[in-house]
N, C-alpha and C positions, 0 to 999 in steps of 0.2 A: 504494500500500500504506500509506503514511504517512497519507493522508487517511482511509482506512478505520479505522485505529487511533484517530485523533482523533474520528471519529464515534462509535465504540464507547465511548470514554472519556466523551464528553459525554452519551451516552445513560445510562450507568451512574450518572454523577453526578446527572443529572436525576431518576432514579428513586429516589434514596435519601432524599429529604426529604418523606416522606408523613406524618410524625408530627403536624404542625400541622393538616392536613386531618382526621385522625382525631379530634383533640381537638375541633375545631369541630363535627364530626358528632355526637359524643357529647354535647356541650353543647346542641346543637339538640334532640336526642332527649330529654334530661332536661328541657329547657324545655317541650317539647311535652307530656310526661307531667304535669308540674306544672300546666300550663294545663288539661289534661283533668280533673285532680283538683279544681282550684278550681272549674271549671264544674259538675262533678257535685255538689260540696258545696253550691254556691249553688242549683242547680236542685232538689236533693232535700232541702234543709235542713229544712224544716218536716215533710216526710214522714218523714225519718229520725228527727227528734226525737220524733215521735209513736210511731214504732215502738220506739225505745229506751225510752220511758216505759212502753209496754205490756209489754215484756220485763222491765223492772225490777219492775213490779207482779206479774207472774207469778212471778218468782224470789222476791220478798218474801213471797208467800203460801206458798211451799213450804219456806221456811227456818224452823227453830224459833225 
């Protein structure tokens, strides 16, 4: 009976320290999103620049 109580206590103590793992997972998620944004900006940089210039020209024509 005493061995069972020790096993239960060890199991509860082992399960209480998940905060560090969650922080690492969120950090990896943020890093992945940042890398995806950087890749998209470099891949579409010239295309986006031309698109923004076109929108700017259209808006400039319609404003008094």
